[in-house]
N, C-alpha and C positions, 0 to 999 in steps of 0.2 A: 235682267240683262245688264251687265256692267257697261260703263262708258267705253266707247270704242277707242282703239289705239290710233286709228287713222280715219280720215274723212276724205270724201271725194270732192264735193263742192257744197258750200253753205251760202244761204242768203241771209244777210243781216238787214233787217228792215226797221222802220220806225220813222216818226216825224222828224223833220229837219231840226237838229239841235236836241234830240232826245237823249243823246249820249251814246251813239253807236260806235264812235271811234275807239274808246277804251275797251269795248267788248270785242271789236274786231282785232285789236292788238292782242287780246288774250288768245283768241283762236289762232292767230298767226304764230304766236310764240309757242303755244301748247301743242298745236298739231302741224306746225311747219307749213301752213297754208300761205298763199300770196293774196294780197288785197287787189281786187280788180274794181277800181272806182270809176263810175261813169263820168264823174267830173274830171278826173285825171285823164281818162280816155279821150274825152272831147278836147281837152287842152293839148294832148299829144298830137292828135290829128290836125287840129288847127295850126299848131306850131309847124308841123311838116309842110302844110300848104304855104304858110307865111314864109318859111325858110326857102321854099322853091323860088319865090320871088315873082310870081305872076301878078302883074298889076293891071290887067285888063278887066273889063266888065264881066260879071258873072251872069248877067241877065240872059244871054243867049244860050246858056247851058240848061235853062229851065224852060220846059214846054208848057206854057201857060194854058193852052187849050186842053191838055191832058193832065195837068198838075203832076208832072213827073219830070225827072231829069232826062236829057237826051242820053243815048247809049254811052256806056263807058268807053267804047271804041272811039266815038266822036269826041269825047272829052280828052282822051289820050292824044288823039291827033291834033286837037286844038292847042293843048298844053305842051306837046312834044315830049311827053314822059309816060311811061307805063308803071310808074311807082303807085301802087294801090293806096299807100298812106296819103299821098298827095291828092289823089282822086277823092278819097273819103273826106279829107280835110276840106276840099272845095265844097262838097255837098253840105258839110256842117256849116261852113263859113257863109254860104248863101243865106241861111236862115238866121244865124247868130248876128251877122252884121246888120240885119234888118230888124232885130229885136223880136223875131218871130219864134213861136214854139217849133222845135225840131220834130217833124212827124215821126211816128213810131217806125215807119218803114225805113227811114234813114238811121234812126237810133239803133234799130235792129241790125242794120248792115255794119255799123261801126262796132257794135257789141260782138257780133259774130266774128269779125276780123280779129279783135283783141282777144277773144276767148280762144280762137283757133291758134293764135301765137303761143298760147299757154297749154295747148294740147287738150283743152276742154276739161282740165282736171286741176285739183289742188288750189281752188280759188275760193275766196270769200267775196261774193257778189255784193257790192256796195252801191246802192242807187239804181239797181236794175233787178227785177223789172219794176217799173213805176206805173204801168197801166195794165189793164186786162189783156189788151192785144199783145203787149210785150211778154206777158206771162204765157200766153198761147205759144208765141214764137219760141220762148225758152224751152218749154216742154217738148216741142217738136224737135228742136235742135239737140237736146240731150239724148232723145230717143234715136235720132239719126246717127249720133256720134258714139252711141253705146256707153254713155256716161250717166251720171245722175245727180240729183240734188238731195243731200242727206236730210236736211231740215231747214226751217226758217227760224232764225233767232230774232224775235220781235222785241225791240227795246221800247218800253212804254214810259211815258212821262206826261204830266199835265201841261196844257198849253201855256198857262201863266208862268210855270217854272221854266219852260223852254224859252219864253220871251226874255225872262230875267237873266237866264244863263247865257243865251246866245248873243245878246247885246254886249256882253262882257267878254266874248270870245275874240282872240287875236290869232293871226297866222303869220308865218314867216314868208315873205314874198319870194325868197330865194329857194329854200328847200321844201317849203310847204308844211313844215311842222306846225301843229296846232297847240295853242296855249289858252289859258283862261286866267283872268285877272284875280280870281278868288281861289280856284282849285289847282291851277298849274301856272302860276305867274312866271313870266320870263324875267330873269334878273336884269334890272336896269332897263327894261323895255327892249332888250335885244335877245335874239335867238342864241342859246348856248351851243347849238349845233354848228352854226355858220357865222354868227356875229352880226347878222343883218337886223335892222330895226323892225320889230313886228308891227303889223298894221291891223286895222279893223276892215273886214271885207265890206264892200259897198252894199251888199245885199243883207247885211246883218243889222238892219234897222227894223223897228217894230212893225212898220207897215208891210215891209216885204216878208217878214217872218210870218205874220198873220196870213198873208196870201199863200205862202208855202204850206202852212198848216191846213188851210182849206183845200188845197190841191191834194194833200195826202188823203184827206177824208173822202174826196169825190173821185179820185183816180186810183190811188194805191191800195186803199182798203179793199175795194172790189177785186183787185188783182190778188191780194193775199188770201182772201176768202176763196177765190177760184182755185188757187194752188192747193189750199187745204182740202178742198173737195176732191181734188185729183189725187189725194193720198200723200201729199208732202206734209209731214208733221210740223207743228209750230210750238216752239218753246218761248214762253214769256219771261223777260228779264227786266227788272225795274231799272230805269235810267237814273233815278234819283236815289242816292244813298245817304243815310244820316251822317256816316263818316266815310268820306271819299278817299280810300287808300287803294294802292295797287292790289293788296291781298283781298280786300272786300270786293273789288271789281272782279277779280279772278273767281272768287267764291260765288259771286252772283251768277256768273256764266255757268260754272259747273253745277250749281243748284238748278239752273234752268234746264240743262241737258238731262238732269235726272228726271225731269218731267217726261222725257221721251224714252230714255234708256233704263231708268230705274237707278236706285242707289247702288 
């Protein structure tokens, strides 16, 4: 069976720093998909809440006895808005500002809202699902919405290679463009897209990278294996290439898809 002309939705998975973004770029360009990044999703909802300007305590929105938020109606009444983006931003903010792990139930709510805005189609899911519970939720959601996940593109890479590469990663704080001091160096340390000085992310240190690698093994691997058992095919693509060029990256993705669809 030849490679498809169109795709519905795709998951791109892999350890943090494995080299997912260049492969996502190939899928976006070749198939006209849109990237739905969990990181960008969180930042968007947090920004919506911050822009609303609520400066009161968030403590009374959380029911400590039941470990749940009060009803959305109560939150809306207290904030004086029915903007769901603001409500979702509040829920994310409660955990983020405390340095706590955002529960799957809240991540699922945010993801569903973002996925719905895109009509549940034409997406490259980046950073979701990260746990088995999120994977369960995703399968239920695509069934309810009569859509599907075509396949998982799993970008593989060795831990030590990831550590070496990620510590040399730089991002643009203005437009979010990603660069690398070896493979995609920004000219004169500035982003050619908008001219801002690129920076190193605060979590691109070796200690934090190793923590994320362990989280992938303990949480995301079981989710991927679960999805595979449910019939979603997985194509493996190497994150490390001897010669890192746009054509070689594109070819690596197409070669991986042939694992599923055939040459």
